C-alpha positions as CSV (number, residue, x, y, z in Angstrom):
1,M,12.0,16.5,9.5
2,A,9.0,16.7,7.2
3,P,8.3,13.6,5.2
4,I,9.1,13.5,1.5
5,T,5.8,13.6,-0.4
6,A,5.6,10.9,-3.1
7,G,4.5,12.0,-6.6
8,I,1.7,9.5,-6.3
9,G,-1.6,10.9,-5.2
10,F,-5.1,9.8,-4.6
11,G,-6.4,10.3,-8.1
12,S,-9.5,12.3,-9.1
13,G,-12.9,11.3,-7.8
14,F,-11.6,9.2,-4.8
15,S,-12.7,10.5,-1.4
16,R,-11.6,7.4,0.6
17,G,-7.9,8.3,0.4
18,T,-5.5,8.0,3.3
19,T,-1.8,8.8,3.7
20,W,0.7,6.3,5.0
21,L,4.3,7.0,5.7
22,G,6.9,4.5,4.4
23,R,10.0,3.3,6.1
24,S,11.9,6.1,4.4
25,G,9.5,8.8,5.6
26,R,7.9,9.1,2.1
27,A,4.2,9.8,2.1
28,Y,2.0,7.6,0.0
29,G,-1.6,8.4,-1.0
30,L,-3.5,5.1,-0.7
31,I,-7.0,4.5,-1.9
32,A,-9.2,2.4,0.4
33,E,-10.7,-0.6,-1.3
34,S,-13.3,-3.1,-0.2
35,L,-11.4,-6.1,1.2
36,E,-14.0,-8.5,-0.1
37,K,-14.3,-7.0,-3.6
38,F,-10.9,-5.7,-4.7
39,S,-9.0,-7.1,-7.6
40,L,-5.3,-7.3,-7.9
41,L,-3.9,-5.5,-11.0
42,E,-0.6,-6.0,-12.7
43,R,0.7,-2.4,-12.6
44,E,-0.9,-1.1,-9.4
45,L,0.4,-1.9,-5.9
46,H,-1.9,-3.1,-3.2
47,V,-1.5,-2.9,0.6
48,I,-3.2,-5.5,2.7
49,A,-3.3,-4.5,6.4
50,K,-4.8,-5.3,9.8
51,G,-5.3,-2.0,11.5
52,S,-2.1,-0.1,11.2
53,L,0.1,-3.2,10.5
54,V,1.0,-3.9,6.9
55,L,0.7,-7.6,6.2
56,W,1.5,-7.7,2.4
57,V,2.4,-5.3,-0.4
58,G,2.5,-6.2,-4.1
59,S,0.6,-6.6,-7.3
60,A,-0.6,-9.5,-9.4
61,T,2.9,-9.8,-10.8
62,E,4.3,-10.7,-7.3
63,L,1.7,-13.5,-7.0
64,I,2.6,-14.9,-10.4
65,V,6.4,-14.9,-10.1
66,D,7.1,-15.2,-6.4
67,P,5.9,-18.3,-4.4
68,M,6.8,-16.7,-1.1
69,S,4.7,-13.7,-1.9
70,R,1.7,-15.9,-2.7
71,T,2.1,-17.6,0.7
72,R,2.3,-14.2,2.5
73,F,-0.7,-12.9,0.5
74,R,-2.9,-15.9,1.5
75,L,-1.9,-15.5,5.2
76,A,-2.6,-11.7,5.0
77,M,-6.0,-12.3,3.5
78,A,-6.9,-14.7,6.3
79,C,-6.6,-11.9,9.0
80,A,-6.6,-8.6,7.2
81,D,-9.3,-5.9,7.8
82,R,-8.1,-3.4,5.2
83,A,-7.1,-3.2,1.6
84,F,-5.6,-0.2,-0.3
85,R,-4.5,0.6,-3.8
86,L,-1.6,2.7,-5.0
87,A,-1.6,3.5,-8.7
88,H,1.9,2.7,-9.9
89,T,3.5,3.2,-13.3
90,G,7.3,3.1,-12.4
91,D,9.8,0.6,-13.7
92,D,10.6,-2.6,-11.8
93,T,13.3,-1.1,-9.7
94,E,11.1,1.7,-8.5
95,R,8.2,-0.8,-7.9
96,L,10.4,-3.1,-5.7
97,A,11.7,-0.1,-3.8
98,T,8.2,1.1,-3.2
99,I,7.1,-2.4,-2.0
100,W,10.0,-2.4,0.5
101,D,9.1,1.1,1.7
102,L,5.4,0.3,2.2
103,E,6.1,-3.0,4.0
104,G,7.2,-0.9,7.0
105,A,4.6,1.8,6.5
106,E,2.2,3.2,9.0
107,P,-0.8,5.5,8.8
108,E,0.1,9.2,9.0
109,M,-1.3,10.7,12.2
110,S,-3.5,13.7,11.4
111,Q,-2.4,17.1,12.6
112,S,-5.6,17.4,14.7
113,A,-5.0,14.1,16.4
114,A,-1.5,15.2,17.4
115,A,-2.7,18.5,18.9
């Protein structure tokens, strides 16, 4: 079964995009960010990972309103080697569903690697 492609892409001008598949099979276009220089934004989701393991997903909003998310974010930043951004403009329900989906995400294997 082919993954459902999210209506969220890489955005124009970004060449460091990568596709990750969420728990649901939905494909997300994530934009690689410098782990040392990225800034959390309120309406954009961020994925903090070590290799292909997602350690934390959220936005600045989660850090402000959720103490557990703050703790998980600090732990993730202590061992992460990757950061990604996902432009997000949906409502709170969609944002929370996307966070849940991305927490179990993994990088999509390229067609050439599978051959």
